C-alpha positions in Angstrom: -14.0 -2.9 -25.4 -11.2 -0.4 -24.8 -7.8 -2.1 -24.7 -4.8 -0.8 -23.0 -1.4 -2.0 -22.0 -0.3 -5.0 -23.8 2.5 -7.1 -21.9 5.6 -7.8 -24.3 5.9 -11.4 -23.3 2.2 -12.3 -24.2 0.6 -10.4 -27.0 -2.5 -12.5 -27.1 -3.7 -11.2 -24.0 -4.6 -7.3 -23.4 -5.8 -5.6 -20.4 -8.6 -3.6 -20.5 -8.4 0.1 -19.2 -11.0 -0.8 -16.3 -8.4 -3.6 -15.2 -5.3 -1.3 -15.6 -7.5 1.6 -13.2 -8.6 -1.2 -10.6 -4.9 -2.7 -10.3 -3.7 1.1 -9.8 -6.5 1.4 -7.2 -5.6 -1.7 -5.3 -1.9 -0.9 -5.2 -2.9 2.6 -3.8 -5.2 1.4 -1.3 -2.2 -1.2 -0.3 0.3 1.6 0.1 -2.2 3.6 2.4 -2.8 0.6 4.5 1.0 0.0 5.0 1.2 3.7 5.8 -1.3 3.5 8.4 0.5 0.3 9.8 3.7 2.2 10.1 2.3 5.1 11.9 0.4 3.2 14.3 3.6 1.2 15.0 5.6 4.3 15.2 3.3 5.6 17.8 3.3 2.4 20.0 7.0 2.8 19.9 6.9 6.2 21.1 4.4 5.3 23.8 6.6 2.5 25.1 9.6 5.0 25.2 7.4 7.5 27.3 6.2 4.7 29.7 9.9 3.4 29.9 11.1 7.0 30.7 8.3 7.6 33.2 8.8 4.4 35.0 12.5 5.2 35.4 12.1 8.7 36.6 
Protein backbone atom coordinates (compact mmCIF):
# COMPACT_ATOMS: atom_id res chain seq x y z
CA UNK A 1 0.00 0.00 0.00
CA UNK A 2 1.26 3.48 -0.85
CA UNK A 3 0.97 6.12 1.84
CA UNK A 4 0.64 9.84 1.31
CA UNK A 5 -0.31 12.79 3.46
CA UNK A 6 -0.32 12.32 7.23
CA UNK A 7 -2.37 14.79 9.28
CA UNK A 8 -0.24 16.38 11.98
CA UNK A 9 -2.95 15.96 14.64
CA UNK A 10 -3.16 12.17 14.24
CA UNK A 11 -0.05 10.27 13.23
CA UNK A 12 -1.68 6.86 13.67
CA UNK A 13 -3.86 7.26 10.56
CA UNK A 14 -2.46 7.81 7.10
CA UNK A 15 -4.36 8.53 3.90
CA UNK A 16 -3.53 6.44 0.88
CA UNK A 17 -2.74 8.20 -2.38
CA UNK A 18 -5.94 6.72 -3.83
CA UNK A 19 -7.99 8.37 -1.07
CA UNK A 20 -6.26 11.70 -1.66
CA UNK A 21 -6.92 11.48 -5.41
CA UNK A 22 -10.58 10.61 -4.79
CA UNK A 23 -10.97 13.58 -2.44
CA UNK A 24 -9.42 15.87 -5.08
CA UNK A 25 -11.78 14.46 -7.68
CA UNK A 26 -14.82 14.98 -5.46
CA UNK A 27 -13.83 18.58 -4.70
CA UNK A 28 -13.29 19.25 -8.40
CA UNK A 29 -16.65 17.73 -9.37
CA UNK A 30 -18.40 19.73 -6.63
CA UNK A 31 -16.80 22.94 -7.86
CA UNK A 32 -17.95 22.18 -11.42
CA UNK A 33 -21.47 21.49 -10.18
CA UNK A 34 -21.56 24.81 -8.31
CA UNK A 35 -20.23 26.64 -11.38
CA UNK A 36 -23.01 25.12 -13.49
CA UNK A 37 -25.61 26.20 -10.92
CA UNK A 38 -24.23 29.75 -10.89
CA UNK A 39 -24.30 29.89 -14.68
CA UNK A 40 -27.90 28.63 -14.86
CA UNK A 41 -28.99 31.11 -12.17
CA UNK A 42 -27.28 33.95 -14.04
CA UNK A 43 -29.09 32.97 -17.25
CA UNK A 44 -32.46 32.82 -15.44
CA UNK A 45 -31.92 36.29 -14.01
CA UNK A 46 -30.95 37.66 -17.43
CA UNK A 47 -34.06 36.10 -18.95
CA UNK A 48 -36.29 37.66 -16.26
CA UNK A 49 -34.72 41.07 -16.96
CA UNK A 50 -35.34 40.66 -20.69
CA UNK A 51 -38.97 39.69 -20.04
CA UNK A 52 -39.49 42.65 -17.71
CA UNK A 53 -38.02 45.05 -20.28
CA UNK A 54 -40.20 43.56 -23.02
CA UNK A 55 -43.35 43.84 -20.87
CA UNK A 56 -42.47 47.43 -19.97
CA UNK A 57 -41.95 48.53 -23.58
